[in-house]
Phi, psi and omega in degrees: 000134181256148181225143174261130186239144165235156183221155170263101186271137168263116196272345183200167176303125183068015183293137179208134007270171173303152176247120176278114179205171185300156182216150177290148172272120178296149178249117187292135178264190179304140180066024178231159167224160174253128177244151164273119190282128177256323174218138175249135174257150184257143177232156178303333183294328179298322176291322181291322177298322184281332185253349188228197183258009174306130179063020177293134179090350179252353183245131175262121187262146003288152185219167180243145174253185169109142181228319181268133179204154172223137179188203184245138173291125183241349176204148182240140171288163181307130171085000182289125176237348182295326184236164171226164178302137178091353179297141170273127188220161170235144178202162179257118182283142189258020184295334176285346173268317181276338189060033176253125184299327180290350182256028177234166194250350178281069185191169181285333180224139187225137167279126173239148172281140182299331180274010170231024179228162183209135175291140181247142182287167182294334181277359167271129170283156175297330176295314176300310187292331180288350193276341191247347187302306179296325181294320181293313175302315178296319180295314179302316175302309184293325185273316199245341177301146186286342177263017170236232181283343174047051175282162170307144182286145177291153178219167169226121358304165182296154180291154171299147182303136180275344187081004179257154178248146178234132175266111172266100179276125188086054188287342180268354170290169182297318178293320180292321176298322173293314182300319173307306185298313187281330175293318174302320185292340179269359177097017186249142175281126183257127167256142183213173179238152177190175165290144177312321181295349182246012179301318180299325181293312184290331174291321178291336178279347170126359178297138179274329179219140175228140181228150179298120181288352180262357181292138175296346181247020186302315179297309180298326176299311178300317181296319185292320179296336181265358183300138180081001184232151181274130177285136172266005179118189182232139173243107180264120182258357185251301183083179178058258189297338183276344187304309184301326182285320180295318180295317177298319178298312181298322187289318192270328185289151181279117177137216185291123180258066184226133179238119164271128186234141180275352182235127180280174174100011188296156174285171180304119182285161175301158178302130181093352177260130176251139175236133178219134183285141184263133173239115189308314188283001176292341182292347180285348180267004182217187180283355190286326178302309177296321183293327178275308191273337180263323188261300189284305192299316181301317179290313184293323180288319176307319184274354184081006177283340172245119185249142174294124177205152354285181186293142179281144179238108182278125182242006183180169172228133180093155180304332182292341177278351186291329178295318182291325179292316182296312177305313184301309182297315184295326184259336185249318182075173181221163178233119181048042173215162176237122177289126181224154178238126180270146171245116179234000000 
């Protein structure tokens, strides 16, 4: 079976706008599938790559961007048994690691790795499903990799409580929503921060305590909630304005003084506190990818124990809509939503 592919190409460093034109269709190899993309989610990194020097020197132009996608399996690599043709799936594309355009999502067809993909049920819309893959990958790296927080792995049913608390700063972000759920599944009590309007969301996802990130007493409130318990560390999904607070909590809380952070460039931490930038695809170099994507997620999704969050916000249809979506997210941002583009 042959497929015709188009992609939204970035033709040079900081090239703008994307150019929609033909692209080669990838052929899945072992442990890979080819999917027809139905919905593509937009991430802050897409805007940063297009408008700044992020990944400069690591990308060969013309190039394709994109990480989050949901769609239908149209071809299987040799020996693949986890999926079948026609399965509805969500996945985290590995193109930022491999620098292969066929493994990026701003196009009609994408190659996905089986250990970064999961089958989605009929009651999941493609819009909902596209919103969580990168968030899950980033959370899994920061929480479970041995060179990060090195927490116990998530399971379904959830592990027994460890008695330890984890601070997830920015619980209503896409990464925060995933981190709360998989940390609870690993047996940790989760403290988090959010805007008051999003308190209900993060509580439904499993956070035991949530505090207004703008409150002048937010750190003291978090420390009080953690009293008498060992801290398993901090997962900072926001960066910049959150750094002083995350550093203070890690410094003063009893327990692990390590911060996994999704944004680089933090200030010098207090003595004894370690901060490390998270790269989602680092889970492919360890047991974590399989433990999360092959073992935990399929069971948790089927049982409704892992839910897609935050809510998708569809801002356009077609590859031509991707530039506007990237511009919007990069300049205006969203709260407890994920910007997505549908391909029909």
